[in-house]
mmCIF file of the N, C-alpha and C atoms, coordinates in Angstrom:
data_MODEL
# 
_entry.id   MODEL 
# 
loop_
_atom_site.group_PDB 
_atom_site.id 
_atom_site.type_symbol 
_atom_site.label_atom_id 
_atom_site.label_alt_id 
_atom_site.label_comp_id 
_atom_site.label_asym_id 
_atom_site.label_entity_id 
_atom_site.label_seq_id 
_atom_site.pdbx_PDB_ins_code 
_atom_site.Cartn_x 
_atom_site.Cartn_y 
_atom_site.Cartn_z 
_atom_site.occupancy 
_atom_site.B_iso_or_equiv 
_atom_site.pdbx_formal_charge 
_atom_site.auth_seq_id 
_atom_site.auth_comp_id 
_atom_site.auth_asym_id 
_atom_site.auth_atom_id 
_atom_site.pdbx_PDB_model_num 
ATOM 1   N N  . UNK A 1 1  ? -9.555 8.121   3.727   1.00 0.00 ? 1  UNK A N  1 
ATOM 2   C CA . UNK A 1 1  ? -8.913 7.202   4.603   1.00 0.00 ? 1  UNK A CA 1 
ATOM 3   C C  . UNK A 1 1  ? -7.723 7.676   4.991   1.00 0.00 ? 1  UNK A C  1 
ATOM 4   N N  . UNK A 1 2  ? -7.622 9.169   5.066   1.00 0.00 ? 2  UNK A N  1 
ATOM 5   C CA . UNK A 1 2  ? -6.467 10.104  5.277   1.00 0.00 ? 2  UNK A CA 1 
ATOM 6   C C  . UNK A 1 2  ? -5.942 9.826   6.697   1.00 0.00 ? 2  UNK A C  1 
ATOM 7   N N  . UNK A 1 3  ? -7.017 9.477   7.589   1.00 0.00 ? 3  UNK A N  1 
ATOM 8   C CA . UNK A 1 3  ? -6.457 9.058   9.008   1.00 0.00 ? 3  UNK A CA 1 
ATOM 9   C C  . UNK A 1 3  ? -5.602 7.659   9.168   1.00 0.00 ? 3  UNK A C  1 
ATOM 10  N N  . UNK A 1 4  ? -5.928 6.912   8.373   1.00 0.00 ? 4  UNK A N  1 
ATOM 11  C CA . UNK A 1 4  ? -5.438 5.465   8.280   1.00 0.00 ? 4  UNK A CA 1 
ATOM 12  C C  . UNK A 1 4  ? -4.120 5.493   7.737   1.00 0.00 ? 4  UNK A C  1 
ATOM 13  N N  . UNK A 1 5  ? -3.288 4.571   8.274   1.00 0.00 ? 5  UNK A N  1 
ATOM 14  C CA . UNK A 1 5  ? -1.731 4.548   7.922   1.00 0.00 ? 5  UNK A CA 1 
ATOM 15  C C  . UNK A 1 5  ? -1.425 4.385   6.572   1.00 0.00 ? 5  UNK A C  1 
ATOM 16  N N  . UNK A 1 6  ? -0.256 4.767   6.114   1.00 0.00 ? 6  UNK A N  1 
ATOM 17  C CA . UNK A 1 6  ? 0.301  4.210   4.935   1.00 0.00 ? 6  UNK A CA 1 
ATOM 18  C C  . UNK A 1 6  ? 0.180  2.913   4.521   1.00 0.00 ? 6  UNK A C  1 
ATOM 19  N N  . UNK A 1 7  ? 0.478  1.794   5.451   1.00 0.00 ? 7  UNK A N  1 
ATOM 20  C CA . UNK A 1 7  ? 0.407  0.440   5.344   1.00 0.00 ? 7  UNK A CA 1 
ATOM 21  C C  . UNK A 1 7  ? -1.000 0.160   5.072   1.00 0.00 ? 7  UNK A C  1 
ATOM 22  N N  . UNK A 1 8  ? -1.908 0.501   5.778   1.00 0.00 ? 8  UNK A N  1 
ATOM 23  C CA . UNK A 1 8  ? -3.386 0.369   5.324   1.00 0.00 ? 8  UNK A CA 1 
ATOM 24  C C  . UNK A 1 8  ? -3.935 0.681   4.116   1.00 0.00 ? 8  UNK A C  1 
ATOM 25  N N  . UNK A 1 9  ? -3.619 1.820   3.858   1.00 0.00 ? 9  UNK A N  1 
ATOM 26  C CA . UNK A 1 9  ? -4.123 2.305   2.706   1.00 0.00 ? 9  UNK A CA 1 
ATOM 27  C C  . UNK A 1 9  ? -3.481 1.655   1.394   1.00 0.00 ? 9  UNK A C  1 
ATOM 28  N N  . UNK A 1 10 ? -2.244 1.288   1.434   1.00 0.00 ? 10 UNK A N  1 
ATOM 29  C CA . UNK A 1 10 ? -1.481 0.490   0.372   1.00 0.00 ? 10 UNK A CA 1 
ATOM 30  C C  . UNK A 1 10 ? -2.164 -0.808  0.169   1.00 0.00 ? 10 UNK A C  1 
ATOM 31  N N  . UNK A 1 11 ? -2.375 -1.552  1.307   1.00 0.00 ? 11 UNK A N  1 
ATOM 32  C CA . UNK A 1 11 ? -2.812 -2.935  1.450   1.00 0.00 ? 11 UNK A CA 1 
ATOM 33  C C  . UNK A 1 11 ? -4.318 -2.864  1.015   1.00 0.00 ? 11 UNK A C  1 
ATOM 34  N N  . UNK A 1 12 ? -5.018 -1.920  1.500   1.00 0.00 ? 12 UNK A N  1 
ATOM 35  C CA . UNK A 1 12 ? -6.354 -1.967  1.279   1.00 0.00 ? 12 UNK A CA 1 
ATOM 36  C C  . UNK A 1 12 ? -6.966 -2.768  0.001   1.00 0.00 ? 12 UNK A C  1 
ATOM 37  N N  . UNK A 1 13 ? -7.981 -3.613  0.287   1.00 0.00 ? 13 UNK A N  1 
ATOM 38  C CA . UNK A 1 13 ? -8.517 -4.250  -0.964  1.00 0.00 ? 13 UNK A CA 1 
ATOM 39  C C  . UNK A 1 13 ? -7.344 -5.584  -1.533  1.00 0.00 ? 13 UNK A C  1 
ATOM 40  N N  . UNK A 1 14 ? -6.360 -5.811  -0.788  1.00 0.00 ? 14 UNK A N  1 
ATOM 41  C CA . UNK A 1 14 ? -5.405 -6.845  -1.176  1.00 0.00 ? 14 UNK A CA 1 
ATOM 42  C C  . UNK A 1 14 ? -5.305 -8.081  -0.503  1.00 0.00 ? 14 UNK A C  1 
ATOM 43  N N  . UNK A 1 15 ? -6.367 -8.082  0.560   1.00 0.00 ? 15 UNK A N  1 
ATOM 44  C CA . UNK A 1 15 ? -6.376 -9.067  1.606   1.00 0.00 ? 15 UNK A CA 1 
ATOM 45  C C  . UNK A 1 15 ? -6.324 -10.442 1.184   1.00 0.00 ? 15 UNK A C  1 
ATOM 46  N N  . UNK A 1 16 ? -6.806 -10.801 0.150   1.00 0.00 ? 16 UNK A N  1 
ATOM 47  C CA . UNK A 1 16 ? -7.061 -12.149 -0.627  1.00 0.00 ? 16 UNK A CA 1 
ATOM 48  C C  . UNK A 1 16 ? -5.582 -12.681 -0.816  1.00 0.00 ? 16 UNK A C  1 
ATOM 49  N N  . UNK A 1 17 ? -4.837 -11.567 -1.561  1.00 0.00 ? 17 UNK A N  1 
ATOM 50  C CA . UNK A 1 17 ? -3.589 -11.991 -2.108  1.00 0.00 ? 17 UNK A CA 1 
ATOM 51  C C  . UNK A 1 17 ? -2.578 -12.445 -0.947  1.00 0.00 ? 17 UNK A C  1 
ATOM 52  N N  . UNK A 1 18 ? -2.757 -11.873 0.341   1.00 0.00 ? 18 UNK A N  1 
ATOM 53  C CA . UNK A 1 18 ? -1.893 -12.314 1.447   1.00 0.00 ? 18 UNK A CA 1 
ATOM 54  C C  . UNK A 1 18 ? -2.463 -13.034 2.504   1.00 0.00 ? 18 UNK A C  1 
ATOM 55  N N  . UNK A 1 19 ? -3.716 -13.752 2.267   1.00 0.00 ? 19 UNK A N  1 
ATOM 56  C CA . UNK A 1 19 ? -4.343 -14.456 3.399   1.00 0.00 ? 19 UNK A CA 1 
ATOM 57  C C  . UNK A 1 19 ? -4.285 -15.921 2.990   1.00 0.00 ? 19 UNK A C  1 
ATOM 58  N N  . UNK A 1 20 ? -4.061 -16.819 3.843   1.00 0.00 ? 20 UNK A N  1 
ATOM 59  C CA . UNK A 1 20 ? -4.016 -18.156 3.818   1.00 0.00 ? 20 UNK A CA 1 
ATOM 60  C C  . UNK A 1 20 ? -5.272 -18.971 4.905   1.00 0.00 ? 20 UNK A C  1 
ATOM 61  N N  . UNK A 1 21 ? -6.180 -19.184 4.553   1.00 0.00 ? 21 UNK A N  1 
ATOM 62  C CA . UNK A 1 21 ? -6.895 -20.001 5.260   1.00 0.00 ? 21 UNK A CA 1 
ATOM 63  C C  . UNK A 1 21 ? -7.686 -19.095 6.357   1.00 0.00 ? 21 UNK A C  1 
ATOM 64  N N  . UNK A 1 22 ? -7.917 -17.640 6.027   1.00 0.00 ? 22 UNK A N  1 
ATOM 65  C CA . UNK A 1 22 ? -8.484 -16.958 6.579   1.00 0.00 ? 22 UNK A CA 1 
ATOM 66  C C  . UNK A 1 22 ? -7.487 -15.928 7.532   1.00 0.00 ? 22 UNK A C  1 
ATOM 67  N N  . UNK A 1 23 ? -6.207 -16.363 7.736   1.00 0.00 ? 23 UNK A N  1 
ATOM 68  C CA . UNK A 1 23 ? -5.203 -15.733 8.221   1.00 0.00 ? 23 UNK A CA 1 
ATOM 69  C C  . UNK A 1 23 ? -4.244 -14.819 7.359   1.00 0.00 ? 23 UNK A C  1 
ATOM 70  N N  . UNK A 1 24 ? -3.933 -13.517 7.659   1.00 0.00 ? 24 UNK A N  1 
ATOM 71  C CA . UNK A 1 24 ? -3.262 -12.854 6.764   1.00 0.00 ? 24 UNK A CA 1 
ATOM 72  C C  . UNK A 1 24 ? -2.021 -12.880 7.068   1.00 0.00 ? 24 UNK A C  1 
ATOM 73  N N  . UNK A 1 25 ? -0.883 -13.001 6.127   1.00 0.00 ? 25 UNK A N  1 
ATOM 74  C CA . UNK A 1 25 ? 0.553  -13.306 6.488   1.00 0.00 ? 25 UNK A CA 1 
ATOM 75  C C  . UNK A 1 25 ? 0.866  -11.780 6.471   1.00 0.00 ? 25 UNK A C  1 
ATOM 76  N N  . UNK A 1 26 ? 0.997  -10.969 7.494   1.00 0.00 ? 26 UNK A N  1 
ATOM 77  C CA . UNK A 1 26 ? 1.629  -9.754  7.837   1.00 0.00 ? 26 UNK A CA 1 
ATOM 78  C C  . UNK A 1 26 ? 2.797  -9.560  7.268   1.00 0.00 ? 26 UNK A C  1 
ATOM 79  N N  . UNK A 1 27 ? 3.834  -10.529 7.581   1.00 0.00 ? 27 UNK A N  1 
ATOM 80  C CA . UNK A 1 27 ? 5.214  -10.319 7.044   1.00 0.00 ? 27 UNK A CA 1 
ATOM 81  C C  . UNK A 1 27 ? 5.383  -10.220 5.566   1.00 0.00 ? 27 UNK A C  1 
ATOM 82  N N  . UNK A 1 28 ? 4.596  -10.799 4.661   1.00 0.00 ? 28 UNK A N  1 
ATOM 83  C CA . UNK A 1 28 ? 4.658  -10.855 3.453   1.00 0.00 ? 28 UNK A CA 1 
ATOM 84  C C  . UNK A 1 28 ? 3.762  -9.354  2.665   1.00 0.00 ? 28 UNK A C  1 
ATOM 85  N N  . UNK A 1 29 ? 2.733  -9.167  3.426   1.00 0.00 ? 29 UNK A N  1 
ATOM 86  C CA . UNK A 1 29 ? 2.083  -7.907  3.105   1.00 0.00 ? 29 UNK A CA 1 
ATOM 87  C C  . UNK A 1 29 ? 2.858  -6.738  3.323   1.00 0.00 ? 29 UNK A C  1 
ATOM 88  N N  . UNK A 1 30 ? 3.625  -6.761  4.338   1.00 0.00 ? 30 UNK A N  1 
ATOM 89  C CA . UNK A 1 30 ? 4.482  -5.446  4.915   1.00 0.00 ? 30 UNK A CA 1 
ATOM 90  C C  . UNK A 1 30 ? 5.792  -5.599  3.720   1.00 0.00 ? 30 UNK A C  1 
ATOM 91  N N  . UNK A 1 31 ? 6.317  -6.500  3.203   1.00 0.00 ? 31 UNK A N  1 
ATOM 92  C CA . UNK A 1 31 ? 7.532  -6.827  2.534   1.00 0.00 ? 31 UNK A CA 1 
ATOM 93  C C  . UNK A 1 31 ? 6.961  -6.221  1.139   1.00 0.00 ? 31 UNK A C  1 
ATOM 94  N N  . UNK A 1 32 ? 5.775  -6.673  0.501   1.00 0.00 ? 32 UNK A N  1 
ATOM 95  C CA . UNK A 1 32 ? 5.299  -6.256  -0.759  1.00 0.00 ? 32 UNK A CA 1 
ATOM 96  C C  . UNK A 1 32 ? 5.083  -4.691  -0.591  1.00 0.00 ? 32 UNK A C  1 
ATOM 97  N N  . UNK A 1 33 ? 4.140  -4.180  0.309   1.00 0.00 ? 33 UNK A N  1 
ATOM 98  C CA . UNK A 1 33 ? 3.922  -2.633  0.356   1.00 0.00 ? 33 UNK A CA 1 
ATOM 99  C C  . UNK A 1 33 ? 5.103  -1.995  0.254   1.00 0.00 ? 33 UNK A C  1 
ATOM 100 N N  . UNK A 1 34 ? 6.174  -2.265  1.105   1.00 0.00 ? 34 UNK A N  1 
ATOM 101 C CA . UNK A 1 34 ? 7.464  -1.440  1.183   1.00 0.00 ? 34 UNK A CA 1 
ATOM 102 C C  . UNK A 1 34 ? 7.952  -1.776  -0.137  1.00 0.00 ? 34 UNK A C  1 
ATOM 103 N N  . UNK A 1 35 ? 7.990  -2.785  -0.777  1.00 0.00 ? 35 UNK A N  1 
ATOM 104 C CA . UNK A 1 35 ? 8.819  -2.652  -2.331  1.00 0.00 ? 35 UNK A CA 1 
ATOM 105 C C  . UNK A 1 35 ? 7.936  -1.978  -3.256  1.00 0.00 ? 35 UNK A C  1 
ATOM 106 N N  . UNK A 1 36 ? 6.788  -2.073  -3.269  1.00 0.00 ? 36 UNK A N  1 
ATOM 107 C CA . UNK A 1 36 ? 5.956  -1.081  -4.298  1.00 0.00 ? 36 UNK A CA 1 
ATOM 108 C C  . UNK A 1 36 ? 6.207  0.284   -3.932  1.00 0.00 ? 36 UNK A C  1 
ATOM 109 N N  . UNK A 1 37 ? 5.997  0.888   -2.731  1.00 0.00 ? 37 UNK A N  1 
ATOM 110 C CA . UNK A 1 37 ? 6.057  2.152   -2.161  1.00 0.00 ? 37 UNK A CA 1 
ATOM 111 C C  . UNK A 1 37 ? 7.582  2.675   -2.529  1.00 0.00 ? 37 UNK A C  1 
ATOM 112 N N  . UNK A 1 38 ? 8.584  1.750   -2.379  1.00 0.00 ? 38 UNK A N  1 
ATOM 113 C CA . UNK A 1 38 ? 10.090 2.197   -2.600  1.00 0.00 ? 38 UNK A CA 1 
ATOM 114 C C  . UNK A 1 38 ? 10.151 2.439   -4.038  1.00 0.00 ? 38 UNK A C  1 
ATOM 115 N N  . UNK A 1 39 ? 9.563  1.360   -4.827  1.00 0.00 ? 39 UNK A N  1 
ATOM 116 C CA . UNK A 1 39 ? 9.537  1.580   -6.295  1.00 0.00 ? 39 UNK A CA 1 
ATOM 117 C C  . UNK A 1 39 ? 8.960  2.827   -6.895  1.00 0.00 ? 39 UNK A C  1 
ATOM 118 N N  . UNK A 1 40 ? 8.077  3.332   -6.379  1.00 0.00 ? 40 UNK A N  1 
ATOM 119 C CA . UNK A 1 40 ? 7.392  4.644   -6.652  1.00 0.00 ? 40 UNK A CA 1 
ATOM 120 C C  . UNK A 1 40 ? 7.908  5.777   -6.087  1.00 0.00 ? 40 UNK A C  1 
ATOM 121 N N  . UNK A 1 41 ? 8.930  5.475   -5.206  1.00 0.00 ? 41 UNK A N  1 
ATOM 122 C CA . UNK A 1 41 ? 9.577  6.691   -4.556  1.00 0.00 ? 41 UNK A CA 1 
ATOM 123 C C  . UNK A 1 41 ? 8.894  7.523   -3.271  1.00 0.00 ? 41 UNK A C  1 
ATOM 124 N N  . UNK A 1 42 ? 7.955  6.899   -2.656  1.00 0.00 ? 42 UNK A N  1 
ATOM 125 C CA . UNK A 1 42 ? 7.149  7.518   -1.864  1.00 0.00 ? 42 UNK A CA 1 
ATOM 126 C C  . UNK A 1 42 ? 8.019  7.973   -0.640  1.00 0.00 ? 42 UNK A C  1 
ATOM 127 N N  . UNK A 1 43 ? 7.863  9.145   -0.094  1.00 0.00 ? 43 UNK A N  1 
ATOM 128 C CA . UNK A 1 43 ? 8.359  9.416   0.993   1.00 0.00 ? 43 UNK A CA 1 
ATOM 129 C C  . UNK A 1 43 ? 7.485  9.413   2.122   1.00 0.00 ? 43 UNK A C  1 
ATOM 130 N N  . UNK A 1 44 ? 7.933  8.725   3.235   1.00 0.00 ? 44 UNK A N  1 
ATOM 131 C CA . UNK A 1 44 ? 7.343  8.509   4.355   1.00 0.00 ? 44 UNK A CA 1 
ATOM 132 C C  . UNK A 1 44 ? 8.062  8.499   5.654   1.00 0.00 ? 44 UNK A C  1 
ATOM 133 N N  . UNK A 1 45 ? 7.675  8.585   6.924   1.00 0.00 ? 45 UNK A N  1 
ATOM 134 C CA . UNK A 1 45 ? 8.588  8.402   7.908   1.00 0.00 ? 45 UNK A CA 1 
ATOM 135 C C  . UNK A 1 45 ? 8.509  6.800   8.536   1.00 0.00 ? 45 UNK A C  1 
ATOM 136 N N  . UNK A 1 46 ? 7.293  6.563   8.516   1.00 0.00 ? 46 UNK A N  1 
ATOM 137 C CA . UNK A 1 46 ? 7.063  5.166   8.734   1.00 0.00 ? 46 UNK A CA 1 
ATOM 138 C C  . UNK A 1 46 ? 5.865  4.560   8.287   1.00 0.00 ? 46 UNK A C  1 
ATOM 139 N N  . UNK A 1 47 ? 5.932  3.237   7.957   1.00 0.00 ? 47 UNK A N  1 
ATOM 140 C CA . UNK A 1 47 ? 4.192  2.702   7.360   1.00 0.00 ? 47 UNK A CA 1 
ATOM 141 C C  . UNK A 1 47 ? 3.181  2.923   8.387   1.00 0.00 ? 47 UNK A C  1 
ATOM 142 N N  . UNK A 1 48 ? 3.287  3.170   9.506   1.00 0.00 ? 48 UNK A N  1 
ATOM 143 C CA . UNK A 1 48 ? 2.247  3.579   10.464  1.00 0.00 ? 48 UNK A CA 1 
ATOM 144 C C  . UNK A 1 48 ? 1.947  5.054   10.558  1.00 0.00 ? 48 UNK A C  1 
ATOM 145 N N  . UNK A 1 49 ? 2.485  5.767   9.719   1.00 0.00 ? 49 UNK A N  1 
ATOM 146 C CA . UNK A 1 49 ? 2.402  7.072   9.573   1.00 0.00 ? 49 UNK A CA 1 
ATOM 147 C C  . UNK A 1 49 ? 0.827  7.531   8.820   1.00 0.00 ? 49 UNK A C  1 
ATOM 148 N N  . UNK A 1 50 ? 0.126  8.506   9.397   1.00 0.00 ? 50 UNK A N  1 
ATOM 149 C CA . UNK A 1 50 ? -1.226 8.755   8.715   1.00 0.00 ? 50 UNK A CA 1 
ATOM 150 C C  . UNK A 1 50 ? -0.895 9.300   7.269   1.00 0.00 ? 50 UNK A C  1 
ATOM 151 N N  . UNK A 1 51 ? -1.673 8.524   6.423   1.00 0.00 ? 51 UNK A N  1 
ATOM 152 C CA . UNK A 1 51 ? -1.450 9.239   5.004   1.00 0.00 ? 51 UNK A CA 1 
ATOM 153 C C  . UNK A 1 51 ? -1.601 10.735  4.821   1.00 0.00 ? 51 UNK A C  1 
ATOM 154 N N  . UNK A 1 52 ? -2.627 11.180  5.702   1.00 0.00 ? 52 UNK A N  1 
ATOM 155 C CA . UNK A 1 52 ? -2.858 12.765  5.772   1.00 0.00 ? 52 UNK A CA 1 
ATOM 156 C C  . UNK A 1 52 ? -1.709 13.687  5.735   1.00 0.00 ? 52 UNK A C  1 
ATOM 157 N N  . UNK A 1 53 ? -0.792 13.226  6.454   1.00 0.00 ? 53 UNK A N  1 
ATOM 158 C CA . UNK A 1 53 ? 0.506  13.744  6.919   1.00 0.00 ? 53 UNK A CA 1 
ATOM 159 C C  . UNK A 1 53 ? 1.445  13.960  5.378   1.00 0.00 ? 53 UNK A C  1 
ATOM 160 N N  . UNK A 1 54 ? 1.110  13.083  4.621   1.00 0.00 ? 54 UNK A N  1 
ATOM 161 C CA . UNK A 1 54 ? 2.044  13.135  3.440   1.00 0.00 ? 54 UNK A CA 1 
ATOM 162 C C  . UNK A 1 54 ? 1.780  14.238  2.233   1.00 0.00 ? 54 UNK A C  1 
ATOM 163 N N  . UNK A 1 55 ? 2.570  14.603  1.455   1.00 0.00 ? 55 UNK A N  1 
ATOM 164 C CA . UNK A 1 55 ? 2.332  15.516  0.580   1.00 0.00 ? 55 UNK A CA 1 
ATOM 165 C C  . UNK A 1 55 ? 1.221  14.990  -0.208  1.00 0.00 ? 55 UNK A C  1 
ATOM 166 N N  . UNK A 1 56 ? 0.731  15.703  -0.985  1.00 0.00 ? 56 UNK A N  1 
ATOM 167 C CA . UNK A 1 56 ? -0.500 15.217  -2.200  1.00 0.00 ? 56 UNK A CA 1 
ATOM 168 C C  . UNK A 1 56 ? 0.166  14.252  -2.836  1.00 0.00 ? 56 UNK A C  1 
ATOM 169 N N  . UNK A 1 57 ? 1.196  14.465  -3.589  1.00 0.00 ? 57 UNK A N  1 
ATOM 170 C CA . UNK A 1 57 ? 1.893  13.707  -4.676  1.00 0.00 ? 57 UNK A CA 1 
ATOM 171 C C  . UNK A 1 57 ? 2.172  12.260  -3.803  1.00 0.00 ? 57 UNK A C  1 
ATOM 172 N N  . UNK A 1 58 ? 2.707  12.166  -2.634  1.00 0.00 ? 58 UNK A N  1 
ATOM 173 C CA . UNK A 1 58 ? 2.878  10.931  -1.913  1.00 0.00 ? 58 UNK A CA 1 
ATOM 174 C C  . UNK A 1 58 ? 1.537  10.595  -1.693  1.00 0.00 ? 58 UNK A C  1 
ATOM 175 N N  . UNK A 1 59 ? 0.451  11.115  -1.443  1.00 0.00 ? 59 UNK A N  1 
ATOM 176 C CA . UNK A 1 59 ? -0.645 10.437  -1.149  1.00 0.00 ? 59 UNK A CA 1 
ATOM 177 C C  . UNK A 1 59 ? -1.110 9.649   -2.499  1.00 0.00 ? 59 UNK A C  1 
ATOM 178 N N  . UNK A 1 60 ? -1.025 10.287  -3.686  1.00 0.00 ? 60 UNK A N  1 
ATOM 179 C CA . UNK A 1 60 ? -1.533 9.659   -4.811  1.00 0.00 ? 60 UNK A CA 1 
ATOM 180 C C  . UNK A 1 60 ? -0.660 8.493   -5.072  1.00 0.00 ? 60 UNK A C  1 
ATOM 181 N N  . UNK A 1 61 ? 0.534  8.406   -4.790  1.00 0.00 ? 61 UNK A N  1 
ATOM 182 C CA . UNK A 1 61 ? 1.469  7.476   -4.939  1.00 0.00 ? 61 UNK A CA 1 
ATOM 183 C C  . UNK A 1 61 ? 1.066  5.994   -4.077  1.00 0.00 ? 61 UNK A C  1 
ATOM 184 N N  . UNK A 1 62 ? 0.472  6.370   -2.937  1.00 0.00 ? 62 UNK A N  1 
ATOM 185 C CA . UNK A 1 62 ? -0.019 5.411   -2.072  1.00 0.00 ? 62 UNK A CA 1 
ATOM 186 C C  . UNK A 1 62 ? -1.179 4.803   -2.632  1.00 0.00 ? 62 UNK A C  1 
ATOM 187 N N  . UNK A 1 63 ? -2.224 5.519   -3.388  1.00 0.00 ? 63 UNK A N  1 
ATOM 188 C CA . UNK A 1 63 ? -3.275 5.041   -4.151  1.00 0.00 ? 63 UNK A CA 1 
ATOM 189 C C  . UNK A 1 63 ? -3.088 4.255   -5.079  1.00 0.00 ? 63 UNK A C  1 
ATOM 190 N N  . UNK A 1 64 ? -1.808 4.567   -5.784  1.00 0.00 ? 64 UNK A N  1 
ATOM 191 C CA . UNK A 1 64 ? -1.375 3.902   -7.015  1.00 0.00 ? 64 UNK A CA 1 
ATOM 192 C C  . UNK A 1 64 ? -0.861 2.805   -6.447  1.00 0.00 ? 64 UNK A C  1 
ATOM 193 N N  . UNK A 1 65 ? -0.109 2.672   -5.575  1.00 0.00 ? 65 UNK A N  1 
ATOM 194 C CA . UNK A 1 65 ? 0.586  1.424   -4.704  1.00 0.00 ? 65 UNK A CA 1 
ATOM 195 C C  . UNK A 1 65 ? -0.525 0.321   -4.592  1.00 0.00 ? 65 UNK A C  1 
ATOM 196 N N  . UNK A 1 66 ? -1.615 0.741   -4.243  1.00 0.00 ? 66 UNK A N  1 
ATOM 197 C CA . UNK A 1 66 ? -2.922 -0.184  -3.791  1.00 0.00 ? 66 UNK A CA 1 
ATOM 198 C C  . UNK A 1 66 ? -3.147 -0.831  -5.160  1.00 0.00 ? 66 UNK A C  1 
ATOM 199 N N  . UNK A 1 67 ? -3.128 -0.574  -6.264  1.00 0.00 ? 67 UNK A N  1 
ATOM 200 C CA . UNK A 1 67 ? -3.731 -0.920  -7.362  1.00 0.00 ? 67 UNK A CA 1 
ATOM 201 C C  . UNK A 1 67 ? -2.524 -1.809  -8.038  1.00 0.00 ? 67 UNK A C  1 
ATOM 202 N N  . UNK A 1 68 ? -1.399 -1.585  -7.977  1.00 0.00 ? 68 UNK A N  1 
ATOM 203 C CA . UNK A 1 68 ? -0.252 -1.919  -8.269  1.00 0.00 ? 68 UNK A CA 1 
ATOM 204 C C  . UNK A 1 68 ? 0.210  -3.553  -7.521  1.00 0.00 ? 68 UNK A C  1 
ATOM 205 N N  . UNK A 1 69 ? -0.369 -3.494  -6.260  1.00 0.00 ? 69 UNK A N  1 
ATOM 206 C CA . UNK A 1 69 ? -0.292 -4.596  -5.402  1.00 0.00 ? 69 UNK A CA 1 
ATOM 207 C C  . UNK A 1 69 ? -1.290 -5.630  -5.923  1.00 0.00 ? 69 UNK A C  1 
ATOM 208 N N  . UNK A 1 70 ? -2.329 -5.298  -6.905  1.00 0.00 ? 70 UNK A N  1 
ATOM 209 C CA . UNK A 1 70 ? -3.274 -6.197  -7.185  1.00 0.00 ? 70 UNK A CA 1 
ATOM 210 C C  . UNK A 1 70 ? -2.702 -7.014  -8.380  1.00 0.00 ? 70 UNK A C  1 
ATOM 211 N N  . UNK A 1 71 ? -1.643 -6.950  -9.031  1.00 0.00 ? 71 UNK A N  1 
ATOM 212 C CA . UNK A 1 71 ? -0.653 -7.727  -10.286 1.00 0.00 ? 71 UNK A CA 1 
ATOM 213 C C  . UNK A 1 71 ? -1.899 -7.602  -11.190 1.00 0.00 ? 71 UNK A C  1 
ATOM 214 N N  . UNK A 1 72 ? -2.344 -6.369  -11.833 1.00 0.00 ? 72 UNK A N  1 
ATOM 215 C CA . UNK A 1 72 ? -3.169 -6.384  -12.744 1.00 0.00 ? 72 UNK A CA 1 
ATOM 216 C C  . UNK A 1 72 ? -2.425 -6.561  -14.076 1.00 0.00 ? 72 UNK A C  1 
ATOM 217 N N  . UNK A 1 73 ? -2.953 -7.028  -14.972 1.00 0.00 ? 73 UNK A N  1 
ATOM 218 C CA . UNK A 1 73 ? -2.271 -7.332  -16.402 1.00 0.00 ? 73 UNK A CA 1 
ATOM 219 C C  . UNK A 1 73 ? -2.473 -5.862  -17.091 1.00 0.00 ? 73 UNK A C  1 
ATOM 220 N N  . UNK A 1 74 ? -3.436 -4.982  -16.816 1.00 0.00 ? 74 UNK A N  1 
ATOM 221 C CA . UNK A 1 74 ? -3.843 -3.831  -17.484 1.00 0.00 ? 74 UNK A CA 1 
ATOM 222 C C  . UNK A 1 74 ? -4.291 -2.883  -16.436 1.00 0.00 ? 74 UNK A C  1 
ATOM 223 N N  . UNK A 1 75 ? -3.625 -1.635  -16.325 1.00 0.00 ? 75 UNK A N  1 
ATOM 224 C CA . UNK A 1 75 ? -4.198 -0.606  -15.335 1.00 0.00 ? 75 UNK A CA 1 
ATOM 225 C C  . UNK A 1 75 ? -4.345 0.403   -16.110 1.00 0.00 ? 75 UNK A C  1 
ATOM 226 N N  . UNK A 1 76 ? -5.341 0.962   -16.108 1.00 0.00 ? 76 UNK A N  1 
ATOM 227 C CA . UNK A 1 76 ? -5.564 2.191   -16.932 1.00 0.00 ? 76 UNK A CA 1 
ATOM 228 C C  . UNK A 1 76 ? -5.893 3.377   -15.795 1.00 0.00 ? 76 UNK A C  1 
ATOM 229 N N  . UNK A 1 77 ? -4.929 4.553   -16.074 1.00 0.00 ? 77 UNK A N  1 
ATOM 230 C CA . UNK A 1 77 ? -4.765 5.483   -15.116 1.00 0.00 ? 77 UNK A CA 1 
ATOM 231 C C  . UNK A 1 77 ? -5.257 6.680   -15.922 1.00 0.00 ? 77 UNK A C  1 
# 
């Protein structure tokens, strides 16, 4: 998914958390993605930037953000 945006990569698999009656609340999803990425210190120009243009460490943080958005009680890494 290196060609997909930072936003798509971070939100991937979390559609049920942000959807109501089949519609995704884009504002809530974007706010949550920004919050998690900020907490991890991910450096990116915009949420629409392809993940493949980020450094390797920031790419890994985006993948970690995807799992942190799931609100897991336990996350083994």
